[in-house]
C-alpha positions in Angstrom: -96.9 45.4 1.2 -96.7 47.4 -2.1 -96.7 51.2 -1.9 -100.1 51.9 -3.8 -102.2 50.4 -1.0 -100.0 50.8 2.1 -101.3 54.2 3.0 -104.9 53.0 2.5 -104.4 50.1 4.7 -102.7 52.1 7.4 -105.8 54.3 7.5 -108.2 51.3 8.0 -105.8 49.8 10.5 -106.0 53.0 12.5 -109.8 52.8 12.4 -109.6 49.2 13.4 -107.4 50.2 16.5 -110.2 52.4 17.6 -113.1 50.0 16.9 -111.7 47.1 18.9 -113.0 48.7 22.0 -116.5 48.4 20.8 -117.6 44.8 20.2 -120.8 45.9 18.5 -118.8 47.9 15.9 -116.4 45.0 15.5 -119.2 42.6 14.7 -120.8 45.1 12.3 -117.5 45.4 10.4 -117.2 41.6 10.3 -120.8 41.2 9.0 -120.2 43.9 6.3 -117.0 42.2 5.2 -118.8 38.8 5.0 -121.6 40.3 3.0 -119.3 42.0 0.5 -117.2 38.8 0.2 -120.4 36.7 -0.6 -121.0 39.0 -3.6 -117.5 39.1 -4.9 -115.9 36.4 -7.1 -112.5 36.1 -8.7 -109.5 36.9 -6.7 -111.3 36.8 -3.4 -112.7 33.4 -4.1 -109.2 32.0 -3.6 -109.0 33.3 0.0 -112.7 32.6 0.8 -112.0 29.9 3.5 -109.4 32.1 5.4 -111.7 35.2 5.1 -114.6 33.2 6.5 -112.5 32.0 9.4 -111.2 35.6 10.0 -114.8 36.9 10.2 -115.7 34.1 12.6 -112.7 34.8 14.7 -113.5 38.5 14.8 -117.1 37.9 15.8 -116.1 35.3 18.5 -113.5 37.8 19.8 -116.0 40.6 20.0 -118.5 38.4 21.9 -115.8 37.3 24.4 -116.2 33.7 23.3 -112.6 33.4 22.0 -110.0 35.4 23.6 -106.8 33.4 22.7 -105.7 36.0 20.2 -103.7 39.2 20.6 -105.2 42.7 20.3 -102.7 43.3 17.6 -103.9 40.4 15.6 -107.5 41.5 15.9 -106.5 45.0 14.7 -104.7 43.6 11.8 -107.6 41.4 10.8 -110.2 44.2 11.4 -108.0 46.5 9.3 -108.1 44.1 6.4 -111.9 43.7 6.8 -112.4 47.5 6.9 -110.2 47.7 3.7 -112.4 45.2 2.0 -115.7 47.1 2.8 -114.3 50.5 2.1 -115.5 51.6 -1.4 -112.7 54.1 -1.7 -109.2 52.6 -1.4 -106.0 52.3 -3.5 -108.1 51.1 -6.4 -111.8 52.2 -6.3 -114.1 49.2 -6.1 -116.3 50.6 -8.9 -113.6 49.7 -11.3 -114.6 46.2 -12.5 -112.1 43.5 -11.6 -109.3 46.0 -10.7 -111.4 47.2 -7.6 -111.3 43.6 -6.1 -107.8 42.8 -7.0 -106.4 45.3 -4.5 -108.9 44.1 -1.9 -107.7 40.5 -2.5 -104.0 41.6 -2.3 -104.5 43.3 1.0 -106.6 40.5 2.4 -104.2 37.9 1.2 -101.3 39.7 2.9 -103.2 40.1 6.1 -104.4 36.5 6.2 -100.8 35.3 5.5 -99.7 37.3 8.5 -102.3 35.8 10.8 -102.5 32.2 9.3 -101.1 30.6 12.5 -103.8 32.5 14.6 -106.5 31.3 12.1 -105.4 27.7 12.3 -105.5 27.8 16.1 -109.0 29.4 16.0 -110.2 26.6 13.6 -108.9 24.0 16.0 -110.8 25.8 18.9 -113.9 25.7 16.8 -113.5 22.0 16.1 -113.0 21.3 19.8 -116.0 23.4 20.7 -118.2 21.5 18.3 -117.2 18.2 19.7 -117.6 19.3 23.4 -120.9 18.1 25.0 -123.5 20.9 25.4 
């Protein structure tokens, strides 16, 4: 990670480590990130599919529906989601375009780190949809 946002991400990751013990707060953070991502275009649009999967994974984990993921992975994903929704980070979101570029950079890095986990989660979702009710 580049230095300008490393400290900001570490702060959000620390918050995430505390939040993972509260499923309600995990879901709230995931919902807030999903809502912000819906409003944002540009750099975040490129990682939209992975971001959606990360939000679904986070919600499923918090609801105890999907537990085949490490706590460290959840903390990493949740840290990225918290960074996304934080209005004050390395580049303030109020600055047009630049404010979302750093969000996209952090999320891109986080999602690259957990890509294998996201793929396993998507496979699980697919099997779950095919399973008889």
